[in-house]
N, C-alpha and C positions, 0 to 999 in steps of 0.2 A: 618968191614963195609960191607954191602950187598946192591946190587941193587935188590930191591924187586918190585913185582907187586901184586896188590890186585885182588884176584879171587873171584867173586861173583857167588855162585853156586845156581841155581834153586830157586831163590826167587820168585816163581810163585804162582798164586792165588789158585791152587789146594792144597797148603800147609796151607791155611788159613780157611779151612772148609772141611767138608766131612771126609772120612776115613783116609786121610793122614794129617789131621790137626795137626800141631806141638803142642806137649803137654808139653815138658820141654826143656829149659826154655820156658814158654808160649810165643807165637809169639808177644803178646802185649809188652813183655819185650825185645825179641831179635831183632825185627824189628827196633826200635830206635837205637840200637847199630850198626846194619848193616848200617843204614843211616849215623851215625856218622863216621864209618870207610870209607864209600864212600866219604863223605865230606872232611875228613882228607887227603885221597889220592889225591883228586882234589887240595886241598890247597898246598900239598907237591909236586905236579907234578909227582906222581907215576902212572905208567901204570895200567890200569884197564881192566880186561877181565870179561865179563858178560855172564854167561852160562844159557841156558834153555834146559830142558830135553823134548824130544819128544818120545812118544810111538807109533806114527803113527795115521793116520786118522781113526776115529771110535773107538779109544781106550777109556776105561772108565775114564782114567786120562791122563793128558798131551797130549791130542789130539790137534794138532796145530790149528785146526779150532774152538776150544772151548774157552770160557772165562778163564777157569782154566789154560790154557797154558800161559797166559799173565803174564808178570812181575807185581809184586805189584806196585801200583802207586807211592809209596815212592821211588822205584828204577827207575821206568820209567821216572818220572819227573826230575830226575838228569842226564838223558841221555846226553852223549857228543859224538861228532863226532869221538873223539880219542879212544873211547872204542873199544876193540876187542869183537865182538859179535860172539858167537858160539852156535850152536844147537847140542846136543849130543844124542846118543841113548844108551849109556852104563853108568854104575855107575861112573867110573873115568872120570874126565874132559879131560884126555889125550887120552882115547881109541877112535880111529876112528876120531880124530880131529887134527888140525894143531897147537894146543896150544903150545906144546913143541917147535916147530919151531919158532913160534912168539916170545916166551920168549927168545930164543937164539939169534934171530935177533935183539932183543932189549937189549942184554947183561944182561938179568935178571938171577940171580943165586939163588933167594929166592922168595917164594910165600907165601902170607897170604890168608888162606881160611876162608871165611865166607859164611853163607847160610845154605841150608838144603839138606839132613838130615845128622846129625852126624853119624847115624847108616847105612848109605848107601854111598852117593856120597862123603861126606867129608872124611870118612874112606878110601874108595877106592882110592881117589885122593891123599891123603897123603901117602899111602903105595906105589903107583906107582911112585910118585915123587922121592922116594929114588933111584930106579934103573935108573932114568933119570938124576940124579945128581943135583937135586934142593933141597935146604934147605926149610923146611916147618914150617909155624906158623899156628896155629888154634886158633881163638878167641872163648873162651868158652861161652861167653854171646851173641855172634852174630851168633850162630849155634843152632841147636835144634834137638830133637829126638821125636819118637812116641812110644806109648806102643806096645809091640809085644807079640804074642802068637802063637805057632804052635806045631807040633808034638815033637819038641825038648825041649819045655818048655815055660815059660812065664816070662816076665820081664817088669817092669814099665819104663816109659820114663826117669824118674830122675835117676834111677839106671843104666839104659843103657847108658845114656849120660855121667854120671860120670865115669863109668867103661871104656868106650871107650876113653874118653879124658885122663884118667890115663894110659891106654895102649899106646896111641899115644905118650904121653909125655915121656914114658919110652924108646922110640926108634926112632919113625918116625917123630915126630913133637914137636916143642916148643909150649906149651899151655899157654895162658894168657888171661887176660881180654882185652876188647876194650880200657879201660882207660890206661892200661899199654902199649898197642901197640901204642896208640896215642902219648904217651910220648916218645917213642923210634923211631917211624917210620921216622919222618923228619930228624933224625940224621943218619939213616941207621943202627942203632943198632938192632940186632935180639933179640927176647925174650929169656930168659934163658931156657934151656932144661935139663931134667934129663937124665939118661941112665939106661940101663937094670940092671946092677949090683947094682947101688945105689938104684934103685926102689925095687929090690928084697930084699936087706938087710933091707931097711926101712919097706918093707912089712912084713918081719919076725918079726921085732920089734913091729910093729903095731898089728900083730896077737897074739903076746904073752902078 
């Protein structure tokens, strides 16, 4: 049994248009799952932390004075006084914030990550949580990735999202759907997680 909190990461307007628009799963699909998770947390009395990313005044994205910085209306209209609100400047929700302290003050030992992006803040937050002693869940259909290309190579959003969730589930986080999480969250049961050895053996079998 776990005392968990829902962590809503950067569901901001800049992810719904422009160069950072979420590509997979498309935000038309992930946003309703995010809303369902928030509603479930409210019904179950789970603590909720809502994070927004800031790159500073005048930045091309996540400028605190711009419309793109704002939370999506589907999140904003669900706002509750009990929410922990955090503005961060780094990928991880823990870096430079008091989130870990807030979780410990509320006797939370597990966190569920939803929001954007799988390939940045979700990944960084899940990995840092290990060293802080928190169990992690990531909801596969309530997160999302973008297409990436640079000097190291190119990868489409679906491949990137799938690969990173497979990686996380092999070590750092239990990965499941929003529906599976909704079934387990009120009872305090964590989603099932694989491990590196099992994932490697299954990977060899799959490759052959």
